[in-house]
N, C-alpha and C positions, 0 to 999 in steps of 0.2 A: 655571230651576234647573239645567237640564242645562248651560247655558253657563257658569254659575258654577263648576260642578264641573270642567269642562274647563279653565277658567282656573286653578283650583287645581292641576290636574295639570301644566299647562304654563305656568309663570309667564312674563310678558312680559319681554323684554330691552330695557332702556331705552338702554344704551350698549354699544359694542364696544371692548374694551381693546386698544391697539396692541401689536404684537409687541415693539417696543423697550422698552415699559414692562414687559411680561412678562419680557423678558430681564433688565432691570435689577433686577427684584424677585427673580427666582429663580436667576440665575447666581451661581456661587460666586466668591469673590475670585480664586482661581487662574485660572479661565477668563477673568475680566476682564483679569488681568495678561497672559495669553497673547495675547489679542486685541489689547491695546495694544501688546505687543512686535511682533506681526506687522505692525501698521500702521507702526510705526517702521522695521521692516526694509524694508518696501516703499518708504517715503520714502527710506531710505538707498540702496536699489537704484537709484531714479530719479536720486539725486544722483550716484552713482558712474557711471552711464551717461552723464549729461551731462558729467562731468569727463573720462571716457575720450574722448568725442567732441571736447571742446575740446583735449585733449592731442594727439590724432591730427591735428586741423586745424593746430595750432601746429607739430607735428613736420614735417608736409608743407610748411608754409611755410618752416620752417628749412632743410629740404633744398633747396627751390627757391632760397632766398637763397644757400646754400652753393655751389650750382652756378653761380649768377650771379657770385659772388665769384671762383670758380676761373676762369670764362671771362674776367672782367675782368682778373684777374692775368695770364692768358695773353696778352690783348691788350696790356697794358702792357709785358710782356716783349718781345713782337714789335715794339712801337713803339720801345722802347729799342734793340733790335738794329738797327732800320731807321735810327734817328738816328745810331747809331754807325757804321753802314756808309756813310751819306751823309757824315759827317764825315771818315771815312778816305778816301772818294772825292775830296772837295774837297782834302784834304791831299796826296793823291797827285797830283792835277792841278796844284796849285801847285808841288810839288816837281819834277814833270816839266817844267813851263814854265821854272822856274829852271835846271834842268840843260840844257835845250835852248838857253836864252839864253847860258849860259856856254860851251857848245860852239860856238855860232855866233860868239860874240865871239872865241874862240881861233882859229877857222878864218878869220875875216876880218882877223886881225891887228890887232885893236883895241888890243892892248897897246902897240904902237908908236905908234899914233895918240894914245893917251892921254897920252903925254909932251908931245905938241904941243897936244892938245885937252883941257883940264881937264874939259870937260863929259862926255866918255866915262868918265874916271876916276870922276867922281861917279856915273855910272850903274852902274859895277861895284861901287862901294861900296854903292849901294842894293841890288844883287842879293845881295851877301854878307850885308847886314843882314837882308834878307828870309829867307835860308836860316837865319840864326841864330834869327830869330823863329820860323820853322817848327819848328826843333828844340826850342826852348823850349816851344812849344805842345804838341809831341808828348810831351815829358817831363811837362808839366803834366797832359795827358790820361791818361798812364799812372799818374801819382800819384792822380788822381781815381778811376780804375778800381780801383787797388789799395786805395784808401781805402774804396770801396764794395764790396770783395771780389768784384769782377768780374774775377777773375784770368784767366779764359780769354780775355776780350777783351784784357786787358793782354798776355797771351802772344802773341796774334795780332799785335798792334801791334809788339811787340818783334821777333818773327820777321820781319815785313815790313820793319822798319827794317834788320835785319841783312842781309836779302836785297838791300836797296837799296844799303847801304853795307857791303861785305864787310870793309872795314878795321876795322870795330868788333870783329871777331873776332881781328884780328891783334895785333901788338905796337905799342907806342907810339913806336918809334924813328923811323919815317918820317912821323909826323904832326906837324902844327903844334901850337903850344901851345893854340890855341883848339879844334882838332879833338880833341886828347888830353883836354882838359877835358870836352868833350861825351862822349867815349868813357867816361871814368870815371863820369860821371853816368848814362850809359846802363847800364853794368855794375852800378851800384848798384841801379837799378830792376829789373834782371834778377835780382839776388840776392834782392831783396825778393819778387819774384814766386815764386822758387824756395822761399823760406821759407814763403810762404802755401800753396803747393801741398803741401809736406811736412807742414805743420800740418793741412791738410785730410785727407790720406791717413791720418795718425796718429789722427784722431778716432775714438773707439770706435763711434760711432753712424752713421758715414758709410755711405751705401748703395753698392751695387755700381756703379751708373751714375756717380755722382759720383767714386768712387775711380778708375774706369776713365778718365774724362775728365781727372782730375788727373794720372794717370800718363802719359797721352798728351801732356799739356802739358809735363811734365818731359822726355819724349823729344824734343819739338820744341825745347826749350831746350838739348838736347845732354847731358842728364843720364840717359841710359839705364841705366847700371849702378846708379846710386843709386835710380832708379825701380824697378828689378827687386828690389833689396834691400828697398825699402819694401814691395813686394808680398809678398815672402816673410815679412817681419816682421809684416805685417798678418794674413796667414793664420795664422801661428804664434801671435799673440796671441789671435786668435779661437778657435783650437783650445784654448789653455790655459784660457781662460775657460769653454769648454764642459766641459773635463775637471774643472775646479774645481767645476762644478755637480753632476756625477754621481759625484764621488769619494766623498762620504759614503755612497753606496749600496753601496759595496764591502763594508761590514760586514753589511748585512742582505739583500743580494742577491748573494752571492759567486758563485753558479753562472752568472749571466748578465752579471756585470760585465765580464768580459773581452770578450764578444761586443759589448756596447754600446760599450766603449772602442775596439774594433777598427773598428766602424762609423764612429765619430767621426773617428778618425785617418785611415783610408784614404779616406773620403769627402772629407776636407779635402785630402788629397794629390791626389785626382782633380780637385777644383775648382781647386786651384793650377795643375795642369798645363794645364787648359783655359783658365784666365784668362791664364796666361803666353803660351800660344799665340795667343790673340786679340790681346793687346796687343803682344807682342814678336816674334811670328812664330816661325819655325823656326831662329832664330839658334843655332848650336851652343854659343856661350859661355853664353847664358841657359839653354839646355837642360841643360847640365852642372851649372849651379848648382842647378837644380830637382832633379836627381837627387841631388846631394850633400845638399841640404836634406831631401829625402824619406828618405834613409838615416839622417840624424840623428833625424828624427821616429820612424822605426821603432825605433831604439835606445832612444829615450825611452819609446816604447810598451811595449817588452819590460821595461824597468825598472819601469814602473808595474804591469804584470801581476804581476811577481814580488813587488813590495813590498806589493801589496794582495790577494794570493791567500790562500785559506784555508790552514790548516796542512797541510803537504805529505803527512802520513800519512793524511789523511782522504779519503774517497771524493769529497767535494765538491771537493777540490783536483784530483783526477783529472778529474772532470767539467769543471771550469772550464778546465783545461789543454787538454782535447780540444776543447771548444767554441772556445777561443781559436785552436787550430790550424785548425779547420774554417772559422771566420769569416775569419781572417787570410789563409789561402791562397786562399779563394774571392775575396776582394777583390783579392789579388795577381793572380789570373788575369784579373780585369776590368781591372786597370791595364796588363796586358801589351798590351791592344788600343790603349792610348795610348802604347805604346813604352817603358814603364817596367817592368823586371823586378826584382822584389824578393824572389821566393820563396826563392832560395838564401840570401840574407842573413838572411831571417826564420828559416829552418830552422836556420842556424848559431847564431843568437842564442837560439833557443828549445830547442835540443837538450839542453843541460845541465840546464835547468829541468825539461823533460819527463822525462828520465831520473831525476832526483832524485825527482820525484813518483812515478814507477813503482816505483823501488826502495823507497821508504818505504811505499807502499801494499801492495806484495807482502810486505814484511817484516811489516807488521801482519797481513796475511792469513795468513802462515805461523804467526804466534803464535796466531791464532784457530783455524786448522785443527788445530794440535797441542794446543789447549786450554791454551796457556800464558797466555792472557788470558781472564779470566772475563767472560762477557757476561751482563748483567742483563736485557737485552731478549730476548724470544722472537723467533726469526727468522721472517719471513713464509714460509709454506709454499706453494710453487708446485706446482700439480698436475702439471706436467711432470716434477718430480723425485720428488714424494711417491709417485705411483702406481707407477713402476718400482722404487723402492728399498724401499718398504714391503712389497713382496712377499717380501722376505728377513727380515722381522721375526719373531722368536720371542718366547717369554715372558721370555727373559733377556738379549736383546741390543738393548734399546731404545737404549742409549748408542751402540752401533755404528751403527745407522740414523741417529740424530741427528747423529753425526759425519759420515756420508756426506752427509746433507742440508745440514749446515753447509758442507762443502767445495763442493758444487755451488752453494749460495746465494752464497758468496763469489765463486766464479768468475763466476757469472751477474751479480752486482752489478758486478764490475770490467768485464766485457764490455759491460754495459749503459751504461757511461759513454763508451764509445769512439764516435767519429764516423768516417765513411768516410775522410776525409783523414788522420785520426790513424792509422787502420789501414794506409793506403797507405804512410805514411812511418815508422811505428813498429811495424807489425804483427809484423815479425820479432823485434824486441826483446820485445814483449808475449808472443808465442808461447813464446819461450825461457823467460820467467819463469813462464808457466803450467806448462810442462813441469817446471821445477825445483820448483814448488809441488806438482805431482802426485808427483814423485819423493819429496819429503819426506812426503807423505801415504802413499805406498806403504811407505816406511821405518817409519812409525808402525804401519801394518797388519802389517808384518813382526814388529814388537815385540809385537803383540797375539797372535801365534801362539805356541804353546809350542815349546820347543826352542831351540838356539843359532842365531845369525845370523852371516853373514859380515861384516856391517858392525857394528863395535863403537863407531862414532862417536856413536851415539844411545842409549847405555846409560841415560842419565838419563830417557829417555822411558818406560821400563818403570814408573817410579814415578809418572809424570805422566798416563799414559793412563787414561781413565775406564772402559775396557772391556778384557776379556780373552776370547779365544776358546779355551775349553778343550775343549768337546765337539765331536764331528764335525759336528753340525748348525750350531753357531756358526762353526766354521771354514769350512764350505761357504757359509754365509750371507755371511761376510766376503769370500770369493773371488767369490761371485756379485755382490755389491755392487760390488767393485772392477772386475770384468769389465764390468758394466753401465755404470759411469762411463767406463771407458777405451774401450769399443767403441761405446757409443751416446750417452750424454748429453753427454760432453765434446766428442767430434768434431762432433756435431750443433750444439752451441752455437757452436763455432768456425766451422764451415762457414756457418751462418746469418749470421755477421758478414760474410762475404765475398760472399754471394749478391747483395745490392743493388748492389755495385760491378760484379759480373760482368754483371748485367742491364743496367746503364747502359752498360758498355763494348760489349755486344752491340748495344744500340740505336744507339750512335754508329757502330759498324762497319757496321750495316745490318740491318734487321729481316728480310730475306729469308733469312738463314742460320739454319737450325734447329740451333743449338748448345746442347747440354744444359749446365746449370750445372756438372755434375761434370767436364766436360772443361776448364772454365776455372778449376778450383781451383788456386791457386798452389802452387809447389813447396814453400813453407814449410809449407803445411797438410798436404801429403802426408808430408813428413818428420815433422811433428808426430804424425800417426797412427801412423807406424812407431815413433816414440819411445814413444808410449803403449802400443803392443803390447809393446815390449821391456820397459818397466817392469812391466807386468802379468806378463810371462813370468818376471821375477825373483821376483815374489811367488808365482806358481804353483809355480816350481821350489823355492822355500824351503819351501812347504807340503809338496810331494811328498817333498822330502829329509827333513824332520823326521818326516813320517808314516811313511816307509819305515824310517828309522833307529829310530824308536820301535817299529815292528813287529819289526825284526830283533833289537834289543838288549834289549827289555823282556821277552822270553820266556826262561824258565829250564827248560822241559820239552823234550820231544823235538821240538817244533815250532820250536826255535831254529835259524836258518840258519847252519851252519858246515861246515867241511870234513870233520868227523868222520863225518857221515852218509854220505859217499862212501868212507870208509876202513874202516868197520866190517866185520869179518869175518863177522858173523852178524846176523841181524835183517832182512835185505832179500832174501836169496835165495829165500825161500819165495814171494814174490810173482811171480816171473818165470814159473814153470811154470803157475801157476793163474790169477791175475788181477792183472797188473802195474798199479800205480798210481804217480803222482808221489810224491815224498818228502813227508813230513808238513809241512815248512815251506811248500812250494808249495801243498799242499792248504789249509793255513791262510791263505796269501795269497789263494787263490781265494775262500775264505769271507769274508775281510776285504774284498775288492773287492766281493763280492756285498752285504755289509752296507753298505758305503759307497755303492754304487749305489742301494740302497733309500732311504737317507737323502737322497741327492742327488735322487732322483726326487720327494721331498716338498719339500725346501728349494729346489731349483733347478727348480721346475716351469715348463715352457715354455722352459727354457734348454738345449736339447739340445746345442748346440755346446759350451758350457762343461762339461757333464757328460762328454761323450766326450773333450774336451780333457784334463780332469783324470785320468780313468781311464787314458787312453793314456799320459799323462806319468808316472803312478804306475808303470805297467808298465815303461816305459823306465827309470825310476829304479832299479827292482829289478835289472834286468839290467846297468845301468851300474855300480851298486855292486858287483855280483858280478864284473864285468869288471875293475874298478879296485882291488878289495880285495886288496892284496898278501899279507896274512896268510892269506887263503883259499888262494891259489895256492902259497904257501910250504909249506903242509902236504903238498901233492902232491909237491913237489920234494924234500922232506926224505927222505933215504935211510932214515932210521929208521922212517918210517911204512910200514905195510903196505897196498899197494893191490891191488885185485881187479878183474877185468873188470866185475863187476856195478856197481861204483862209476861207471865210465865210462858204462855203459848207463843208469844212473839219472840221471846228470848230463845226458846228451843228452836223455833223456825229459823231464826237468824243463824244459829249454830249449824243446823242442817244445810242451810243455804251456803254457808262458808265451806263446808266439806264438799258439797256438790260443785262449787266453783272449782276447787282444786281437781276433783275427779273429772269434771267435764273438760277442763283445760288440758288434761293429759299429764298432770303432775300430782297424782294422788299421794298423800303423805300420811304415814301411820301416826306421826307426831301430831298433825292437825286433828286426826280422828280421835286420838287419845285425849288431847286437851279439850276438844269440844265435848267429849263424853264427860270429862271431869267437870266442866262448866255446867252442863245440864244437870248432873247429879247434885252439884252444890246449889244450883238454883232451886231444884225440887226440894231439897232439904230446907233451904232458907224460906221459901214460900210456905212449906208445910209447917215450919216453926211459927209462922205468922198466921196460921189458921186456914190456909188454902189447901183443899184436898186434891192432890194431883190425880188420883184415880178417877175422880168424878168430873174433872174439868179438862183433862188432856185427852186428845184423840189418840188413835193408834200410831205407832212409829211409822208404819207405811204411809200414813196420811202426810206426815211431815216430809218424808222423802219425796213423794210424788209432788207435793206442793212446792218444794224447793226446786225440783227439776222443771216443773211447769213455770215457775217464776223466772228461771234462767231463760227458757225459751221466749217468754213474753218480753223480758228485758232486751234480749238479743234482737227481737223483731222491732221493738221501740227504738233501739239504738240505730238499727239499719234504716229506719224511715225518718227519724227526727234529728239524728246527730250527723251533721254533714262531715265533720272531721274524722268520723270513725267508719272504716271500711269493714264490712262483715267478713271479708276474706282474711282480714288481718286482726280480727278482734282477739282471738287467742291463737297466736302464731303456731303453725304446724299442727293444729288440732286434728286436721284430717290426714296427717302423716302417721298417726298412731293406729293401732289395730281396732280401737273402739271409736265408733262414730257417736254423734249426739243421740241418735235414736237408740243405739245399744246401751248407752249410759243411762238413758231414762228408764230402761227395764232391768238394769243390773241390780240384783239383790233387793228386789222390791218386796220380797216376802220375809226378809230378815230384819230384825230390829237394829236401830242405829248403834246401840251399845254392843251388840254381839256380832257386828259385821266382820267378815273374814278380812284379815290383815295381810294376806299373802301377796297382794299386788299393791300395797301401800307404802313400800319402802321409800325412804327419802333418797333423792339422787345423790350420787357420790362421784368422786373422780375415778376415771379409768385407771386401773393399776396394772401396768404391764407385767408384773411378776405373777399375777393371778391367772 
């Protein structure tokens, strides 16, 4: 019973089902399809491997058979040459024997014997007959060689025959009828050989070796000039075909087309020179022909460059022209090692084209700088320009900064197209055009400033300019931007263009010499920096002139500067005994300069040089106007006007006060000192002429100096306490950065007279000159 229960729990397994049957029963159709596809792919892989093995085996067999065919062809060629040489040897032997027999017969006097002995005459006839047969055999052999296009062997036979019988080259006058007939037949074969050689050279697919052999054969036949002409024509045709291939690329690759074309032309000229030297040697006649042919090719090259160049007013045209100069002159320098000098001719042919491209590019640049052409694209902003120029941006002068960035971008774009050799040969022209463009830009900035301008040729610009500098901050920003361009950005861009050439020249001269790049700056660049400085000086002077004139003529109260303040009989005497001060216009001038210095400290932050430069020039402009204003001096010279000693004292104190302003602010100017001295001298003479004794009425010079310094200190204190918009720390910007403080200035040269003060430290500020 127990066993039966176990049998029920574990039923016996009668059969085991194979895995294949299980797979066939339970696999999905998709899995079956995948397995079938894998089997087919494995079969296909085996078939492909077998096919690749068969192809490789057959390919190796094909290569082996090809090598055997080449070797067999070479052996057949050698055998043909051997047979031809043996035939020529036999022919030469027969000809030599015949010639010796004929000479022997003549020497033995067989001709006389022949009259008596008919047998000798028959032997001579046999000899002549053999010679005729040999000649016919030679002509037949030449015909066969020409028919088989074995023209080189035919030429060898012709040359050997001419060498053996020189009369074949001469005239037919001294030849017998039979000899002349042979000569004509020989010349006919020679002409046929020449025609085959010419046809071979003119074939477009002829290789260099075959062409060289054909030309050598023509030279052997005495056709050297024709062979040389064929050589030049062959290279010319090859060049024309190469040009026809690349000519369509001029429309979609205009910037590099000229360089590619130059490479083709000059490499072809170089190959022609080498081939001519190998085949024809150093014969002057052939050399001159090569030079003449090369000059024709250069002229053709320049015409192609002009005809397929981009529009001349585009930057692409300038780039293509500069690349053309760089590539062409580089290849010309390589040709000079082969004895061919084409640089001067190339520059003469290209000069008018380059100047036209430069003229139209700078004309377009001038329109863009002056905003006469609207630009729909935003200019790419270079950090080299944005960082220095954006420092002058305020809330209302974005157009001014944009215009400055546009100017530098245009200049940088033009300079970026130039190549070293273009700079070498056209650098002076380019610099002059850059300076003219900067002058136009400065004229536009002049028009952006308020007030009249000396130049009335650009009146229309006032309506076209997108910006106007009305406030002091805007005007100072304009000047700071112009100064940064003229003193930093533009000179750096120009000098960087010369540096690579300077370095290469130094390397060629010798690396042992430690020559700084600045010492190698060309004279044109130095003149360019001076011109930029002069242009900026014009802008600065215009600003100072209109600023001073606005200050003088815009006031209607007691601060207006005129001669009446020195002629008044009352109103000024009370100050002399108690606390003398400069006249009200000069006190107002001092306050105005303080206010401008405060604004300049904010707008021109970090530009100490331009700040001092402007304030110094403003002070100079005031005394210059006072010195040159004839209406001012006419009031003193008028006999109807009443003059008093205090007027002279006040005028001299005002001049000392002006000089002390400049010295105290840290921009002492010799020019201010000299003009002030001239004004004092003229005032003394004018008052003396009207009966005022200067010696009895004027105090010592030291009194004026100390009084002027004391007035500055008083006005500074008053401005610090009464004027809310003026900060004493910014009254005269960076005054405490200089070596002299206010206290040291107050004791400086107190024992010397104003007219005899030392001028050693009163030079007017100038641009930094890197060359010095």
